[in-house]
N, C-alpha and C positions, 0 to 999 in steps of 0.2 A: 102588028104588035109583037109577033114572034121574032121578026127581023130586029126590032129594037132590043129585045132581050138578048138575042144572040150577039149583037154588037157590044152591048154592055158587058157581057161575059168575056168577050175577046179583049176589050180594053182593060178589064180588071185583071185578066191573065197576064197581060203585058206588064201591068204595074207590079204585080207580085213577082214576076220574073225578074224585073229590074232591081227589085229589093232583095234578091238572093245574096247572102253573105259571101258566098264563094266568088261572086263576080264583082263585088264592091272593092275599090282601091282605098286603103287607109291613108290618111294624111301623114306626111313625114314630119316629125316634130323636131324642133331645134333642141340641141343638148343644153344642159344646165350646169351651173356651178363651175364655169371656166375659171381656172386658177393657174398659178405658176409656182415652181419650187426649184431649188438648186440653181438659182440665178447667179451667174458669174459676170465677168466683164465682157464675155463674148458668147455665152451660151445661156439657154433657159429651157427648162422642161415645162410644157403646157399640158394640163390635164383637164378633164371635164367628166360630167356624169351623163349617161345615156341608158335609162332603165328599160326602154322598149325597142329602140330601133336596132335593126340588124343591117349592116352595110358598111360604108366607109365614110370618111370625113375629108373635107377640104378646109385647110387653115390658111388664111391670108393675114399677113402681118407687114408692118412697116413702121417707120418713125411716126410718132404721135401726130394725128391730124391728117394722115394720108387718105386719099379718096378710095373707096372700094373699087377694085379693079385696077388700082395703080400700085398695089403692094406686091409682095412675094407670096406665091401660092405653093403649098405642098400638100400632099395627101397621105392618109394613113388608114389602116383598118383597125387600129387600136384607139382606145380612149385616152391616149397620151402621145406626145411627140416631143422630140428634142430638137430645138432650133439652135443652130450654130452660126458662126461668122458675124456675130453682132458687134456693134461698137460699144466701147466702154462708156459708162456714165451717160446713158442715153435712154429716153423713155420710148417704149414701143406700144402700138395698138395691135390687138389680135381679134380676129373674127373667126368663128367656126361654123361651118355649114355641113349638115348631114346629107348624105346621098343614100336614100333608101333603095332606089333603083335608077335606071337610066332616065326615066321620065318622072321620077318622084323625088324631089329635092326640097329640103327644108329651107326656111328663111335663115339668114345669118343671125347669129346670136348678137346681143348687144355688145358693144365694144368692151374689151378687157385690156387694161393697160398695166405694164410693169416697167421697172427701170433697172438696167444692168448696173453692176458695180463698177467702180472706178478701175480702169486698167492699171495694174501695178507697173511701176517703173522697173525696167529690167537693168541689171548691172552691166555696165559696159565691159568690153573684153580687150585683150591685146594692148594694154597700156604700155607705151614704150617711150624712150628718150633718145634723142639724136642731136646732131649739130651742137654738141656741148662746147661751150667756151669757158673762160674764167668767170664770166658773170651771167651767162644765159644758157638756156637749154630749150629745145623744141620737144614738146610732149604731144604724142598722138595716141588715138585709141579707136576702137571699132564700136559702132552701135547700129545694128541692123534691125532693131526691134522697135525702139521707142520713136515716138513722133514729138515734134516740138524743138528738138535740137538745142536744148539748153543744158548746160553742165556746170558743175561746181568742182573746182580743184582745190585741194588743201595740201599744203606742203610745209616742210620745216626741216631742220637739221635732223639727221637720223636718230630715231628713238623718240621723237616728240609725241605727245599724247594727242589723239584725235580730238579736235575741238579747240586745241591751243595753237594750231598752226596758222599760217597766212592763207587766206582764201582769195580766189579769183574766179570769175565766171567766163564762160565762152558759149557762143552759139554755133560753133563748129567743132568737128572732132579733132582739132589740133589747136595748140596754143603755145606761143613762145613765152617762157618765163624770163624775165630780166631782173637786173638788180640783185643777182645772187652773189654770195661770198665766194671768192676764189678758193680752190683746193679744199672744198667742203663736201661732205657726204649729205645728201638730201633724201628724205622719204617723201613720197607723193601718192595721193589717192584721188580718184575721179568718181564723181557721183552724178548720175543723170537726174535732171529736174524736169519731170513731166508736168507738174503744176506746183503751185506754192505749197500745197499740202500733200503732194504725191512725189516722193523722191525715191530713187533706187538705193540699195545698199552701196557702201563704198566698194570700189574695185579692190583687187589685191594690191598690196603696196608694191611700188617699184622704187628702187634705190639707184641713184646716179651720183657721180662725183664731178664737180666742176673742175676745170683745169686750173693749174697754178697760173699766176700772172706771168706772161711771157718775159723771159730774160732779155735784158737790154745789153747787147754787145758793144757798149760804149763806155768810155771813162767819164762818168758823171761826177759831180762834186761830192756826193755822199754814196756810201756803199749800198744803202737801202734802195737807192734809185735803180740799181742794176737788177733787182728782184732775184738775187741769187739765193736768198733765204726766205722761208715762209714763217709766219708767226713773229714772235718777239725776236729781234735780231740776235740778241746775246744767247739764245738757245742753240744757235748754229744748226738749225734744222734746214738742210739743204733743199733746194727746189726739186720737185719730182722730175724735172728735166735733167737733173744732174746725175752723174755716175761717180759715186764715191770709190776711191781706190787707196791702196797703201803700197809701200815699197818694201821688198824683202830686206834690203839693207838701206838704212835711212841716213840722210845728211845730218850731221851734228850742228845744232844751233843753240849753244849754251843751255842744253837740256830742255829746250822748249818742246812742248807737245805740238803736233800739227794735224790739221784736218785737210785732206786733199780731195778734190773732185774736179771734174770737167763737165762742161755743157756743150753739146753739139747743136747746130741749128736743126730745126724741125725737119725730119726726113733725110738728114745727111748722116754719113757714116765715116768712121776712120777707115783708112786703107792700109793694109799690112804692107810694110816696106822692109822686111827683115826683122831681126831681133832687136833693133834699136827703136828709135821713135817712129810711130806710125805717121802717116800723112793726115793731118787734121784739115777739115774743110774750112773755108773762110767763115768768119764770125764765130769760130769756136772760142771758148773761154776756159782757161785753166786757173783754178783757184787754190790757194794754200793759205790757211789761217794759222797763226802762231799764238799759243796761249800757254799759261802755267796754271796748273791746279793749285788751289789755295793750300791743299794738303794732299800729296800723292797717295797717302794711306786711306783717304776717304774722299773720293771724287764728288760725293753728294754735297760737299761744302761749297762747291762752286769753283769758278775759274776766273782768271784775269786774262782777258783777251788783249793782245798787244797790237797785232797788225794782220792785215789780209793782203797778200800779194796776188796780183791779177796779171795774166797774160791773155791778150786778145789777138787773134789772127785777123788782120785787116788788109784786104787786097793782097793777099799772099805773103804778108810779112807780119811777124809777131811784134806787138808793142806791149810795154809794161807799165804798170801803175801800182802804187802802194797806198793802202788805206789805213790810217792810224786811228785806233779806237779811242773814244773819249773815256774819261774816268768813270762816268756813270754807266758805261758799257751799253749805251743805247744807240750809238751810231759810230761810224768810222768815216773819217774825212780824207779825201784824196790829198796826199802829201808827197810830192816828188823830191823834196829837199833832204829828207832823212832827218832823224832826230834821235835823242837818247831818252830812254824811259827807265826810271828806277823800278825794279821788280823784286819782290820777296816771296818765298814759298817754302814749304816744308817738304822735303823729299821722302822717298819710301823708307829711308832709315830713321826718319824722325828728326833729321838735322835741318836747322833753319838756314836758308841761303838768301843772299841779297846780291844783286848785280845791277849794273847800268846797261840795260839791254840796248843794243844799237839797231835802230831801224835803218835799213840802207836807203841811200838816195837812188834816184832813177839811174844815175851814172854808175853807181855801185852794182845795180842789178845787171846792167849791160856788161860790166866787167866779167861777171861769172857766166852770163848766158850767151856771150857772143861766140860765134864760130864763123870764121871767114867774113867778118864785118857785119854779120847778120845776127839778130837775136834768135835763139832757139830754146825750147824747153829742155830741162835736164832730167826730171824724174821719171815720167811715165813711159819708159821704154818697155818694149814687149818682154824682155828678159828680166826686168825688175818687178813686173807685176804678175808673172806667171806662177801664182800660188793662191792658196785659199784665203779669202777674206770675205767677211759677211756671209759665211756659210758655204761658199763655193769658189771654184777657181775663177779668177778675175777675167782671164781671157775667154773662158767658156761663158761667163756672164755676158761679155760683149757680143759673142757669137749668138747666144740665145736671145739677146735683146735686139738682134739685127742692127748692131752698132759697129760692126767690123766686117769689112770686105777683104777677101784674099787669104783668109786663114780658116781652115776647117777643123784642125786638130791641134789643141794647145800642147800636146805631148811632143810635137815636132819643134817646139821652142825651148831653148835652154832656160835656166834660172840663175840669176846672179846670187851667189851664196849669201846667207845671213852672216854678217861679220862677227856677231857674238854667239854663234851656234858652235858650241864646243865639239859637236860631233863631226864638224867639217875640218879638214886639214888646215894647219896654220897658214900655209902660203896662200890657199884659196881665200881664207877669211881676210887676210891682210890685203890681198889684191882687190877683194870686193870692197873693203873699207876705202881704199885709195880710189877706186873707181867712182864711188858715189860722192866722196868728199873732195877729191882733188882732180879727177880726170877731165872735168869740164874746162879747166884751165890748161892742164898738162895734156893736151891732145893736139893733133893737127888742126890748125885753124883757131885754137884756143888763145886766151889772153897771154899765156906764158910760152907760146910756141917759139918765139924768138929768143926769150931770155933763158930758156932751159931746154936741155935735151930729154928731159923726163917725158915719157909717154905712158900714162897710167891707166889707159882703158883696159878693162879686164881681158879683152880679147888679144891685146898685144902680147906676143911671146916675151917671156922674161928676158931673153937675150937681146931683144930690141927695145926694151923699156928704159934702159939706163938706170935702173934702180940700184944696181950694185955700185956703179960709178958715183952715184949721188947719195950713197947711204949715210954719210956723215952729215951732209946738208939736211937730209930728211930728218934725222934724229934731232938735230939742233932746232930746226924750224918748228917741228910739231910740238916741241916742249916750250915754245915761246908765244907770247901774245903781243910782242912789240909790233906796233903798227908798221905795215909794209915789209915786215920781216917774218913774223910768225905765220904759220900756215894752219888752216886756210887763211887767205888774205882778209876775207870779209866774212862777217856773220858770227864771229866768236870774240868774247872778251875774256874768257878764261879757258884753261886747257881742258880738253876732254880726256879725263884720266883713263877711262877704260880703253878708249881708242889708242891713246898714246902707249899704254901698256902692251896692247896687241902689236903695234908697229915696232916697238923696241924689241919685243921677243922675236918678231919676224926678221928685222934687220940684223940682229945679233946671230940669227941662225944661218945667215948667208955666208957662203965661203968667199 
């Protein structure tokens, strides 16, 4: 009996010992109230409540529906954690497990789900234009952020309002625009399209200018076909490929005004060949248009364009053609036969003038432009254009535009004096006038080489010019317009009074 009581006491003691609070392990409880805040397109803060546990937590997450053990696990000792690297517009499931000790871990919480916001479309960068022609341009840009590779381009003439331009889409970071207008400034914007409702802001505007229509170095039936002018033909707005120039002393043609320019082939240059004519490359075009202002006192009243004379260098030789303008001033027609056009205008003194202007035939052009049986230009000699025009020295403009080889310093070139510049001596002005108006015929190789001993190039010494011996013939002929007798032979129908006065004064001054 005593043994049974002792055994009972021993068992009871064991039971009470096992029930001691210091030796019992409390259950690890799962956290509550899992939630999220500050959710963006790629991050989210996950928080929960844990009133009693002291330890750490394991968070497992993945796209909705992932199996436990197949997600991404991270741990923390705080009751909150920031998750990053998420995908935009995606639903995620989250589970939290409490770790009270190495051997005491709670069950996972029930699943908690949240959805990231839509990833904003990022504005593209480095928008650029290249390979520009008269009707097309290649547009490129960078996009190292967005996915989907869809883009919307909007473009229009410079200054257009966004939303009013032409639009085109691309699934690459480059696109060739076609069907553009020649010689036109365009603005362009690029926008990334991540989805139908998620687009980036417009890129910064880029501006580019299409090239002018290429000039055609051929004698086509109409002037417009040569593409020497842009816009309305009668505005005489020369092609951007052209170099407009003027002469310090100009040829007299019945008081007509003249516009002069030349066009060189793309990538070609003039070659300096002394103070006379430079060497023009093949397919160069020299253009001179003759016109009269309606009223010289007010040029805004418009003009009457008569003819456009063209020289084209073809296979090493210059060829000529003359385009006669129509009455509507909308076109000029190739006319090699020559004709007479009645012209009226009001001069700077307010006097009305009327003449029968003579457009030369192709044979007439050769008469003045021939030298040694070849046709040559007359005007654009280095010494006739070495002065300021359009804001700077013309030779320097050619050098700066990389259009002239062989000359580095315009000051090394002389300048043909301006014949009506009273600050220049009488003999120099008179010789300059004869050079530009008469020397193309009265020179070695010129039309009058055999008929006359006169040599009227400005550089010819006076003693070798025969001016003194021919003084009476000069005086008589310059004051006449009798065909084949008056001088110049071609291009005038009435006397150039100012020029004649100059030459009379000069001839009378000779001993």
